[in-house]
Structures are given as C-alpha cells and as structure tokens.
C-alpha positions in Angstrom: -16.2 3.4 30.4 -13.1 2.7 28.3 -13.5 3.0 24.5 -11.2 0.9 22.3 -11.5 -0.2 18.7 -12.0 -3.9 18.2 -10.2 -5.1 15.0 -10.5 -8.5 13.4 -7.7 -8.6 10.8 -8.7 -11.8 9.0 -7.2 -13.9 6.3 -10.0 -13.2 3.8 -11.9 -10.3 5.4 -11.3 -7.7 8.1 -13.7 -5.7 10.3 -13.8 -3.0 13.0 -16.2 -2.4 15.8 -16.9 -0.1 18.8 -18.8 -0.8 22.0 -20.3 2.4 23.5 -23.0 3.6 26.0 -25.9 5.2 24.2 -28.3 7.9 25.3 -30.5 5.0 26.7 -27.6 4.3 29.2 -27.3 0.8 27.7 -24.2 -0.7 26.0 -24.3 -1.2 22.3 -21.9 -2.8 19.8 -21.5 -1.0 16.4 -19.8 -3.0 13.7 -18.8 -0.3 11.2 -20.0 -0.5 7.6 -16.7 -0.5 5.9 -17.9 -0.8 2.3 -21.0 -0.1 0.2 -21.5 -3.6 -1.1 -22.8 -6.7 0.8 -21.7 -7.7 3.3 -21.1 -4.1 4.4 -19.4 -4.9 7.7 -16.4 -6.8 6.2 -13.6 -5.5 4.1 -11.4 -7.7 1.9 -8.0 -8.3 3.5 -6.4 -7.4 0.2 -3.6 -5.0 -0.7 -2.8 -3.6 -4.2 0.4 -1.8 -5.1 -0.1 0.2 -8.3 2.4 1.2 -11.0 3.1 4.5 -9.1 3.9 2.6 -5.9 0.7 3.7 -4.1 -0.6 1.2 -1.6 -4.4 0.6 -1.6 -6.2 -1.7 0.8 -9.6 -3.4 1.0 -12.4 -3.1 -1.6 -10.6 -0.3 -3.4 -7.6 -2.6 -3.9 -9.7 -5.3 -5.6 -11.5 -2.7 -7.8 -8.3 -1.0 -8.9 -6.6 -4.3 -9.7 -9.5 -5.4 -11.9 -9.7 -2.1 -13.6 -6.1 -1.2 -14.1 -3.8 -3.8 -12.7 -4.5 -7.1 -14.4 -1.6 -8.6 -16.4 0.6 -5.5 -15.9 4.1 -5.6 -14.7 5.2 -3.3 -11.8 1.9 -3.9 -10.0 0.9 -6.5 -7.4 -2.2 -7.7 -5.7 -1.6 -9.5 -2.4 -4.4 -11.7 -1.0 -3.0 -13.8 1.8 -0.9 -11.3 3.7 -2.1 -12.6 7.1 -0.9 -16.1 6.4 2.4 -14.7 4.9 2.8 -12.7 8.2 2.6 -16.0 10.1 5.1 -17.9 8.1 7.6 -15.0 7.3 7.4 -13.0 10.5 9.8 -10.1 10.6 11.0 -11.0 7.1 7.6 -10.2 5.6 8.1 -8.1 2.5 7.2 -8.1 -1.2 9.0 -7.0 -4.4 7.0 -5.0 -6.9 9.2 -4.6 -9.9 12.6 -3.6 -8.4 11.2 -2.0 -5.3 10.8 -3.7 -1.9 7.7 -3.1 0.2 7.6 -4.0 3.9 4.8 -6.1 5.3 4.2 -3.4 7.9 3.4 -0.8 5.2 1.1 -3.2 3.3 -0.8 -4.4 6.4 -1.2 -0.7 7.3 -3.0 -0.2 4.0 -5.8 -2.5 5.2 -5.9 -1.1 8.7 -6.0 2.5 7.4 -9.0 1.7 5.3 -10.8 0.4 8.5 -9.7 3.5 10.5 -11.0 6.0 8.0 -14.5 4.4 8.1 -14.5 4.0 11.9 -13.4 7.5 12.7 -16.6 8.9 11.1 -18.7 6.9 13.6 -16.5 7.9 16.5 -17.0 11.6 15.6 -20.8 11.1 15.4 -20.8 9.3 18.8 -18.6 12.0 20.3 -16.4 9.5 22.1 -12.6 9.4 22.6 -10.8 6.2 21.7 -8.0 5.0 23.9 -6.5 2.1 22.0 -7.1 -1.1 20.0 -7.9 -4.7 20.8 -6.8 -6.9 18.0 -7.8 -10.5 17.4 -5.0 -13.0 16.7 -5.1 -16.7 15.8 -4.3 -19.3 18.5 -0.5 -19.7 18.9 0.3 -16.4 17.1 3.8 -15.4 18.0 5.0 -12.1 19.5 6.9 -11.4 16.3 3.6 -11.1 14.4 2.1 -9.0 17.3 5.0 -6.6 17.1 4.5 -6.1 13.4 0.8 -5.5 13.9 1.6 -2.8 16.4 3.9 -1.1 14.0 1.3 -1.3 11.3 -1.3 0.3 13.6 1.1 3.2 14.0 1.5 3.5 10.2 -2.2 3.3 9.8 -2.8 6.3 12.1 -4.3 4.6 15.1 -1.4 5.8 17.2 1.2 8.6 17.0 4.1 6.4 18.1 5.2 2.9 18.8 5.3 3.7 22.5 1.6 4.4 22.4 0.9 1.2 20.5 2.9 -0.8 23.1 1.0 0.6 26.0 -2.5 0.8 24.5 -2.8 -2.4 22.3 -4.2 -5.6 23.6 -4.2 -9.0 21.7 -6.9 -11.6 22.2 -7.2 -15.0 20.7 -9.9 -14.9 18.1 -12.0 -17.8 19.4 -11.8 -16.4 22.9 -13.3 -13.1 21.6 -16.2 -15.1 20.1 -16.7 -16.8 23.5 -16.7 -13.4 25.3 -19.4 -12.0 22.8 -21.5 -15.1 23.3 -21.2 -14.9 27.1 -22.1 -11.2 27.6 -25.7 -11.9 28.6 -25.4 -15.5 29.8 -28.0 -16.6 32.3 -26.1 -19.7 33.5 -22.5 -20.9 33.5 -21.7 -22.9 30.4 -18.8 -24.8 28.9 -18.5 -24.0 25.2 -16.4 -25.1 22.2 -15.7 -22.1 19.9 -15.3 -23.4 16.3 -13.8 -20.4 14.4 -13.3 -21.5 10.8 -12.4 -18.6 8.5 -10.6 -18.0 5.3 -7.2 -19.2 6.4 -7.2 -20.8 9.8 -9.3 -23.1 12.0 -9.1 -22.1 15.7 -10.7 -24.0 18.5 -11.1 -22.9 22.1 -12.9 -24.6 25.0 -14.0 -21.9 27.5 -15.9 -22.0 30.8 -18.3 -19.0 30.5 -19.5 -17.4 33.7 -22.9 -15.9 34.3 -22.3 -12.1 34.6 -26.0 -11.1 35.2 -26.8 -9.5 38.5 -23.2 -9.4 39.8 -21.3 -6.4 41.2 -18.2 -7.3 39.3 -17.2 -9.5 36.4 -16.1 -13.1 36.9 -13.6 -13.7 34.1 -14.4 -16.6 31.7 -11.8 -19.3 31.9 -10.1 -20.8 28.8 -9.5 -24.5 29.2 -7.8 -25.5 25.9 -6.9 -24.0 22.5 -5.8 -25.6 19.3 -5.5 -24.6 15.6 -4.4 -25.6 12.2 -3.7 -23.6 9.0 -6.8 -24.5 7.1 -9.6 -22.2 5.9 -12.1 -21.5 3.1 -9.4 -20.6 0.6 -7.8 -24.0 0.9 -11.2 -25.7 0.5 -11.8 -23.7 -2.6 -8.4 -24.8 -3.9 -9.2 -28.5 -3.2 -12.6 -28.1 -4.9 -10.9 -26.7 -8.0 -8.2 -29.4 -8.0 -10.4 -32.4 -7.2 -13.6 -31.5 -9.0 -13.1 -28.8 -11.7 -9.9 -30.5 -13.0 -11.7 -33.9 -13.1 -12.3 -35.1 -16.6 -16.0 -35.6 -15.7 -16.3 -31.8 -15.3 -13.8 -29.6 -17.3 -10.6 -31.5 -16.9 -7.1 -30.0 -16.4 -6.2 -30.0 -20.1 -9.1 -27.8 -21.0 -8.6 -25.4 -18.2 -4.9 -25.1 -19.2 -5.8 -24.5 -22.8 -8.6 -22.0 -22.1 -6.5 -19.9 -19.7 -3.2 -20.4 -21.7 -1.4 -21.8 -18.7 1.9 -23.7 -18.6 0.8 -25.9 -15.7 1.3 -29.6 -15.6 -0.7 -30.3 -12.5 -3.9 -29.0 -10.9 -1.8 -27.4 -8.1 0.3 -25.6 -10.6 -2.7 -24.4 -12.5 -4.2 -23.0 -9.3 -1.1 -21.0 -8.6 -0.9 -19.7 -12.2 -4.5 -18.6 -12.2 -3.7 -16.3 -9.2 -1.2 -14.3 -11.3 -3.7 -12.9 -13.9 -6.8 -10.8 -13.9 -8.7 -13.4 -15.8 -7.6 -16.1 -13.4 -8.7 -14.2 -10.4 -12.1 -13.6 -11.9 -12.4 -17.4 -12.5 -11.3 -18.2 -9.0 -13.9 -15.8 -7.7 -16.5 -17.8 -9.7 -15.3 -21.1 -8.3 -15.6 -19.6 -4.8 -19.2 -18.5 -5.5 -20.0 -22.0 -6.7 -18.6 -23.4 -3.4 -20.6 -20.9 -1.3 -23.8 -21.5 -3.2 -23.5 -25.2 -2.6 -23.8 -24.4 1.1 -27.4 -23.2 0.3 -28.4 -25.6 -2.5 -27.7 -29.1 -3.5 -26.9 -28.2 -7.1 -25.1 -25.4 -8.9 -24.9 -24.8 -12.7 -21.5 -23.4 -13.4 -20.3 -21.6 -16.5 -17.6 -19.0 -17.2 -17.2 -16.5 -20.0 -14.2 -14.2 -20.0 -12.4 -12.1 -22.5 -10.8 -15.0 -24.2 -12.2 -17.9 -22.2 -15.4 -19.8 -22.5 -16.4 -22.7 -20.2 -19.8 -24.0 -21.0 -22.3 -25.2 -18.4 -21.5 -28.0 -16.0 -23.5 -29.2 -13.0 -21.8 -29.3 -9.6 -23.4 -31.0 -6.7 -22.9 -30.6 -3.0 -21.4 -34.0 -2.8 -18.8 -33.0 -5.4 -17.5 -30.4 -3.0 -17.8 -32.7 0.1 -15.9 -35.4 -1.7 -13.2 -32.9 -2.6 -12.5 -32.0 1.0 -13.0 -35.4 2.6 -9.4 -35.6 3.9 -9.7 -32.1 5.5 -12.9 -33.1 7.3 -11.0 -36.0 8.9 -8.3 -33.5 9.9 -10.8 -31.2 11.5 -12.3 -34.0 13.5 -8.8 -35.0 14.8 -8.2 -31.4 15.8 -11.5 -31.4 17.8 -10.5 -34.6 19.5 -7.1 -33.2 20.5 -8.7 -30.0 21.9 -11.2 -32.0 23.9 -8.4 -34.3 25.2 -6.2 -31.4 26.2 -9.2 -29.8 28.0 -9.9 -32.9 30.0 -13.2 -33.4 28.3 -14.0 -37.1 28.1 -17.5 -36.9 26.7 -18.6 -34.6 23.8 -21.9 -34.0 25.7 -19.9 -32.3 28.5 -19.8 -29.4 25.9 -22.9 -27.3 26.4 -22.7 -25.5 23.2 -20.6 -25.3 20.0 -20.4 -21.7 18.9 -19.8 -21.2 15.1 -17.7 -18.3 13.8 -16.2 -17.6 10.4 -17.8 -18.1 7.1 -16.4 -21.6 6.5 -18.2 -22.8 9.6 -21.4 -22.6 7.6 -20.3 -25.3 5.1 -22.9 -28.1 5.3 -20.3 -30.9 5.5 -18.6 -29.1 8.4 -21.9 -28.5 10.2 -22.8 -32.2 9.6 -19.5 -33.2 11.3 -20.2 -31.1 14.3 -23.9 -32.2 14.6 -22.9 -35.8 14.4 -20.3 -35.3 17.2 -22.2 -32.9 19.5 -25.9 -33.1 18.6 -28.0 -30.7 16.6 -29.3 -28.8 19.6 -25.8 -27.8 20.7 -24.4 -26.4 17.4 -25.3 -22.9 16.2 -24.1 -19.3 16.1 -25.4 -16.8 18.6 -28.2 -14.9 17.0 -27.8 -11.1 17.2 -30.4 -9.5 19.5 -32.4 -6.7 17.9 -30.8 -3.4 18.8 -32.9 -0.4 17.8 -30.1 2.1 18.5 -27.7 0.4 16.0 -30.6 -0.1 13.6 -31.2 3.6 13.5 -27.5 4.4 13.1 -27.4 2.0 10.1 -30.5 3.6 8.7 -32.5 0.4 9.1 -30.1 -1.7 7.1 -30.0 -5.3 8.2 -27.1 -6.5 10.3 -24.7 -9.0 8.7 -24.4 -12.7 9.6 -23.3 -13.4 13.1 -20.6 -15.8 12.0 -18.8 -13.1 10.1 -18.7 -10.5 12.9 -18.8 -12.4 16.2 -15.0 -12.0 16.7 -14.9 -8.3 16.3 -18.0 -7.9 18.5 -16.2 -9.8 21.3 -13.0 -7.7 20.8 -15.0 -4.5 21.1 -16.6 -5.8 24.3 -13.2 -6.6 25.8 -11.9 -3.2 25.0 -14.5 -1.3 26.9 -13.8 -3.1 30.3 -11.4 -2.1 33.0 -11.7 -5.6 34.4 -10.5 -8.7 32.7 -13.2 -10.5 30.7 -11.2 -13.7 30.2 -8.7 -15.8 32.0 -6.7 -17.0 29.0 -4.1 -19.7 28.5 -0.6 -19.5 27.0 -0.5 -20.2 23.3 3.1 -21.3 22.9 5.9 -23.0 24.9 8.4 -20.6 26.4 11.8 -21.7 27.7 15.5 -21.6 27.4 18.3 -23.3 25.4 20.5 -25.9 26.9 23.9 -25.6 25.3 25.1 -28.9 26.7 22.3 -31.0 25.1 21.8 -28.4 22.3 18.1 -28.4 22.7 15.2 -26.3 23.9 13.6 -27.0 27.2 10.2 -25.5 28.1 9.6 -23.5 31.3 6.0 -22.4 30.5 4.1 -24.9 28.5 1.3 -24.2 26.0 -2.1 -24.5 27.7 -0.9 -23.1 31.1 -3.4 -20.6 32.5 -1.9 -17.1 32.3 -2.8 -16.3 35.8 -0.7 -19.3 37.0 2.5 -17.7 35.5 2.3 -14.6 37.8 5.4 -14.3 40.0 5.2 -13.5 43.7 8.7 -12.7 45.0 7.7 -13.1 48.6 6.1 -16.5 48.4 8.2 -17.6 45.4 5.0 -18.6 43.7 5.5 -18.8 39.9 6.7 -21.0 37.1 10.4 -21.6 37.0 13.2 -24.0 36.1 16.4 -24.5 38.0 19.6 -24.3 36.0 23.3 -24.8 36.8 26.2 -22.9 35.2 29.1 -25.2 34.4 31.7 -22.6 33.4 34.5 -21.6 35.7 36.0 -18.1 36.2 33.4 -16.6 33.9 32.5 -12.9 33.8 28.9 -13.4 32.9 26.2 -16.1 32.4 24.1 -16.1 29.2 20.5 -17.3 29.3 19.1 -17.8 25.8 15.3 -17.4 25.8 13.2 -19.2 23.2 9.6 -19.7 22.0 8.2 -22.8 20.5 4.9 -22.8 18.5 3.5 -24.4 15.4 6.2 -22.7 13.2 9.1 -24.3 15.2 11.5 -23.0 17.8 12.6 -19.4 17.7 15.1 -17.4 19.7 13.7 -14.4 21.5 16.8 -13.0 22.9 19.7 -13.4 25.4 19.8 -12.3 29.1 23.3 -11.7 30.5 23.9 -12.1 34.3 27.0 -9.9 34.9 29.5 -10.9 37.6 27.5 -14.0 38.6 27.8 -14.7 42.3 26.6 -18.2 42.2 26.3 -21.1 39.7 22.8 -22.2 40.4 19.7 -20.1 39.4 16.0 -20.3 39.1 14.6 -18.8 35.9 11.1 -17.6 36.4 8.9 -16.7 33.4 5.5 -14.9 33.4 3.2 -13.8 30.6 1.7 -10.3 30.7 -2.1 -10.6 30.4 -2.6 -7.5 28.3 0.4 -7.7 26.0 1.3 -11.3 25.7 4.9 -10.2 26.5 7.2 -12.6 28.3 9.0 -11.4 31.4 12.0 -13.3 32.8 13.1 -12.9 36.4 16.2 -14.7 37.8 16.9 -15.8 41.4 20.4 -16.7 42.6 20.0 -19.8 44.7 23.5 -19.8 46.1 23.4 -16.2 47.3 19.6 -16.3 48.0 18.9 -13.1 46.2 16.9 -11.8 43.2 19.1 -10.5 40.5 17.4 -7.1 40.2 20.3 -5.2 38.6 19.2 -6.5 35.2 16.9 -3.8 33.8 13.3 -4.8 33.0 13.7 -4.0 29.3 16.5 -6.5 29.1 14.4 -9.2 30.7 11.4 -8.7 28.4 11.9 -9.9 24.9 11.0 -7.5 22.1 11.1 -8.6 18.5 11.6 -6.7 15.2 
C-alpha cells in the first residue's frame, strides 16, 4: 500500500490526514489532531511574523499575535494567505517593516506546523510516507501549485524540489470530498459536492462508481466543476456591514468612535479593524455570533475590550440571512451553471448533495439546497465508527464531517496505485494568435483529462492546426497560454528550430498526477513529429 499525506490547505483552516492499514488488516483514515483546543483536527491558516523576523504558523501564530503582536510595528499577522496566493501568484510576498518575506516561506510556516504533528503519528504507526496529495480549489492555476510544491520543500516534507515534483499530487477539493463519500458506495450515484469553506465555494458533479466486490477500482468520473471566490469570511464581513453597522443595532458612527477608527464607510471600518489586536478580537466575536445563529434563532451580542464597550444587542437569524441575500442568489446561479455544464436538466437527477466546509452548515444555505434538491438528498456523509482511530485518539470524539471530508478523501487518493478519479480540466489551455492578438483555446475547461491523452500512432488527442505566415524564418515561436478565472496568463514559448514546413498541429495533454501541460507538435507538410524539442521545453514550468 502507498502512504501519502493528505493536506487540506484551506483559506480559514488547514488539516492533514493519513490512510493506513491497521493490525486488523483493514484501512483506516486518521485525521491528525493538530492542536489542543476544539476542533482539534483543524489548524488556523494563519501566519505571524514577529519583531525578530521569526515565522510562526497556525494556532501559535494567533496566540503570539494576541499576546505580543497587537498594535506593534515590525510585526504582521496574515490571515488570508491562500486567497492572496490565488490573486498574486508568483508575486506573493509581504513587507514587515523594511524586510520582504516570500509567500513560499510564509505558507511553509503553516505546512511545517502540520508536518510536525503528523510525523509523530507516522512514527507510532511505523509507516514510511512517499509523498503528499494536496487539495486545491477548482480552476487553481499551475503557478499556485508550483509555489505550494516549493513550500512543501521549505516545510520539510521533501529534501528537494525534484522530489516535490515527482511525489506531489494535486486534486480538486470537491473531487476529494466525492472520493471520500464514494469509498464504500453500494450503488452508482451522481452527486453534487457543495464545498463551501472560508474563502471559496467549489462545486463538482461526479458520477461515483460502486467499488464493493470488484477486483479493481473503477475511477469516479467528474462531469462538471465550477467555483466562485466566496466563503464564510465574506459572509461575516457582510453581516458586519449590513447588520452591525445598521443604526438599529450599533451603527457605523458608534463603532468608529469606540474603536477609534478613521473609516467613513462600513467597508473601510472592516478593513481597519483587521489592523489591530482589539479589532481582530471584535471580528472574532462577530464570527461567533454568525456561527451561533446557525444553531439558534437569536443571539445576544455584547463586547467589552480594553477601551471598548458595546452593550447588549439582539441579533436574529433573519438579520444574518438578510445581510447575505445577494450572495445566496449568486450561489444559486452558480449551481444552475454547474448543472447546465454537466448536462443535468432536472435537479432530481442528482442523487445526493454532499456538504463540505463549515459555511455549508449555514441554515440559509441549507434551506436553498433543500428547496432546490429536496431534504432527503442534502447532507454530509456521517463518519462511520472506527474503533482503531478512537483508541488512537484516546476516545476523543471525531470532529464534524464537513470540516474534514476533503482531507479524508485526499488521504484515500494518496494510498492508491490506481486512479480513484477521472477528473476534468479546470482551465482553458491554448496558444496566442499574433495576427488577431488574442488567445485561442486548444483544451477547454471541462474536458475530461483522459480525453487529452495523445496517441502518436492513431493521432488521437486534442489539437489545433496552425499556419506560420513568415517567410525565410529561422524558427517558429508558439506562445502557450492558460485562461482561468483570473484572466489569460502566458505559460511560456516553444521554439521550432529550422522549421521544415509552415503548417503544424499543436497537441496538448494534461498529466493526471501533476496537472502539468505537455505540448507536442506535428509538422503536417513533412509528416513528422518534431521530437528534437526536449520534453522540458514542451512542458511549462512556472516560478
């Protein structure tokens, strides 16, 4: 059996898991307890740089900031590094005072905290780990994946980037949820994974195959995937802006006065609150109010800080629901788009809606899903009782399924030699047309990865024919691009030296394990594959 860490590097929380064979000869999934407070199996995706330049990740980062870092210059608490990675890519960095810190080093701070906890369990189990399976949001680019591989090296999971390149797999987070759900499936099912976390909402429609009683795995098939940048943190922000800043509650003027802000708008006030220890404590209290309204209809809020006093106000579940009404409509539109792209005409063709991520438990969100799909189809997969894991955790209760279903699926994928999932391509890949000055796709988003495989004998694969218009040229340049939700990005340039013809087929294929793009070129005039271009020059790598 292969042993790989499953890592869920989330916007708000991160976790790590191992799937192993116990003394009972059965497979078990251990989600590591990464901190001492509840929930024990999730670590805050937070990094703190202290005044000495030391990088601390996870729960220790939060504690050190609150004890020593509040309102001090030369120190920085970073809470949304995963979202920053998506938007900034290879330019991800932060200035603390006059010193620049790379995103790779800071992400490594979180991953290192996970590794140190997980290695203790690995030693107790006496198993040898061979790599990492990391979850990534739908449409995550290869720039981000490359940074994560470098961060894994910095965090000590690998000795070199070459090891990280060969031993790391990336799996879409909702697909990992589907794999976990389908491990012990008795019948084939079509499911919609609704993965709503702290920063993103990822959807995936997956055909799950019954694996029971078969000699080999039948890979699950991904039908469609969609996502938006929306999560629990954004909903908390809207709750603050639309309810707390309403004059019927506290009002913007009072909040500005109490916290000594310079803000003119609720949005500015929210941003300013994030810059101080007192503000972060208050935001945490607002978050607690939001979460408690998922369990009760009413919450009595008050806040007393060092120089701040907000007396009691009653907040109702409807106050929160009304605050996020526009986002609920956006969520429903995304579901409709995913269903349409998956060729699903009737919501009842979905056998089950699997919930993942803490924000999926919000009552208004669940009401939306129940109204659309029916109450019997919407739920998380309950964790089966596992006495082996229970004994390892000294009888402590397992955490909520919605918080750990991603990492459980990642660990399951990592222990298989066979593929557990037939995935689809998350982005458009293509080339640049210099004449029209625009990108043209060769592989389109939603294409099954298996369909991109190239067979040079049969010419089966995905390609585009292009014509070189230059005369007496010494080489032909093919500019390779990727298009995703962040726009069109250049991946690199392939040069055809001493071109023999002027008409080519550009084949593109996506590697299942790595998500890497490989380009192969066929000279139509001379009827030959242009094999003299080395593979490393036909695969784009990004820094």
